[in-house]
C-alpha positions, 0 to 999 in steps of 0.5 A: 500500500502506497501513500495517498496520491497528491491529487487526493484532498485531505481534511483536518477537523479542529483548528487549534495549534495541532490542527493548523500544524497538521494542515500546514504539513499536508498543504506544503506536501502538495495536497488540497486541504479542507479545514473544518471547526465546529465553531463558526469562523474558526476555520477561516481564521486558521486558514489566515494563520496558516497563510501568515506562516507560509509568508514567513517561510517565504521571507526566510527563503524556505519556500518560494513565493510561487509554492506559497501562492499554490498552497494558499489556493489549495487551502479551503475552509469548510462550513460543514462536514459535508464539504469533506465528502471527497477527502481520502484522509481526515485527521481529527485534532479536536478536544481530548475527550473520548465522547467528543471524538467518538461523536465526530467520527460517527458523523464523519462516517456518514459523510466520507467514502468507504475508502477514506482513511480516518485518523486521530491525533490524540496523545493520551486517549486510546485509539481503540476506544475512539475507533470503537464508535465506527462501523468500520474501525479497520480504516481508523488509525492514530497519527500522533504528530508532535508540536510544532507539527511543521518542525518536528519530524516524528509521527507515531502511527498507532494501530488500534485493536481493530485497525487494518494493516493496510490502513496503518501502512497507508498512514505510515507511507503518507506521513513519510511522503510528507517528509516526516519520520514515522514509527509504528506502534501498537495502541498502548497508554502513552504510545512510545514517547509518552510511555517511555519518557515518564521516568525522565520526569519522575526520577528528577521529581523523586530526587527533588522530593527526597531533598537530595538536590534542588531543581536547577542542580538536577537540571544541570546534571541531566544536561551537562553530565547526562547529555540531555538537551534540557533538564526535567524541570525546565522542560516541564515548564516549557511543556506546561506543568498542567499538560505534563502532569495530565499526560502522566496521570492519564498514563498512570490511570490507563495502566491501572495505577501501575506504581512505575507511572505514579505522578509526582505530588510535588508537581501536583502541588505546583499545578494546584498553585497555578504555576504552570510554567512559562505560559503563566510566568512561573513554574519550577522557575520564575520567568518574570522580567526581573527574575534571575536564573538560579545557579546550580550547586557547584562545589568549591575548589578542592585539592586533587589527590596525589594518585588513585588506585584502580580496582576492577573494571569501571564498566561504563566509567572506564574512560575516566582512568584515561582522563585521570592519567591525562590530567597528570594524576598517577593511576596505580592498577591493583592486580587483585580485583576487589570491586569496580572502584577507585581508591583515593589516598584517604583510603576512601572509595569512589564508585559509579552509581549502582543503586546502593547508598553511601551510608551502607558502606564505609567511606564511599563517594558515588559519582553519577553516570555520564553520557560521555565522561570526556565531554561532560562539563559537570559530574554529580557526587553523593556522600553520606554523613559517615563519609570522611570530609577528606574522601569527599574533598579528594573526590571533588578535587579529582573531577575538578582536575579533569575540568568538571564542575562538581555538584554534591547531592544527597545520598540517594541510590542511583543518583540522577542520570543513572537511575533515570537511564536505567528506568528508561532502558527497562521500559523500552525493553518491556515495550518491545517484549509486549509488542508495542514497537521495535527496538529501532522505532523506539530509539528513533522515537525517543531521539526525535520526539524528545531529543534524547542524546541516545535511544534506550537501546543505544544506551543499553548496548553502550552500558552493557547487558546487565548494567540497568538490571543490576542497578534497578535490582539494587534500587528495588531492594531499597524501595520495594514498592515495585517502582524500580522492580526490573521487568521480566523483559530486562531480566531475560535480556540481562541473563541471555546468552551472547552467543547468538550471532546478531544479538543487539542490546 
């Protein structure tokens, strides 16, 4: 099944931000586009707004004036649904309410032809449930664009329980013909991105609620150590706290209040206070005209240790030893394997975050996972009240000697980046095992949909087969609520044989 022919008219019902964006995408691709909104006059206003954006594209030399004029000629506001009768694809982008969407689809089914593909842009409702209102649910599919639709490349093509393979394939190929990057997924709460991204927000909020670090420090660690484009607090301020919390709550409810998706009480209080982020002028951060951006906690300058002793394999942090040598600090290799750690002159130990806490061991400082220790500009350390001041000072001085800013946070297992990445990897393996999507599509969705530096399976391959499972297993022992219990899929992955040719993450 191929993409829709460009001679086929496309309709968009609902003329809010997403509706206008989807209409612009189809229009620039070459289709005639009908715009309809139940509120009189809104379709014409939306057509004018799209025309203004096309004008700006001409000004930026991203579109020729001739192509702009041709596109505007193909854009037609509709006064009623009957004017959509000859369309071969109708995408609804109306209010996120099941009853509203179902009623609209019942009306559309009476108007359009039998070969018309019907689609929803829902981000939080079940495609199967929406399509349940149709006599022929086989032609109904989810086409989840990301905002702003004209700019962001990702489209999740969601097959409901009754969606025909031919319909899903046609939608997939059409999205690709429109210049988008489609990924195929089953109808599951949150689809791919909103399902697998939940730990990115949840773990940052959990560290904050444990009073281990403030929002600006957590954000800085996620960016400057973890390699994420934005931290969880600044990103939810951009999205809107009310919107982000609503999606989290929807996914949690759809999974029958699965503890892995439990919403944050701290975020709930923020929403209740009306602090919804940038759009209200205040969220986790203050966006007032005179507001100053707070600085992350950064340790004062400390003396670097005279030498370190490497014991065992540091795994994902093994690059540190080369960096330490390059900084002129001698590294003594211990022949006997006493563990995966660095011993400091104080006799204290420095170890990669592993789901345990400093208070459980004598004189241990943990350091967080980094996307790339060479490129990272900040590293987080955690220590307990029993860690000697000298050991902590030597650990701080060591990373400062490598050119890193150091943030010392509270003694939380898994720290910030490590626990976040481990949970994302776990949810990704679980999603593949349950037929939600392929490894490749999940990696593509997370890179393009939320700008992750690596897809979950790319992380998994880089970190090693057992890393995420071991960290979560340790976390689960310390918090047996089930939030950190590794999935069966991750357990199988951790202990599977590497002998099969072509084994991936």
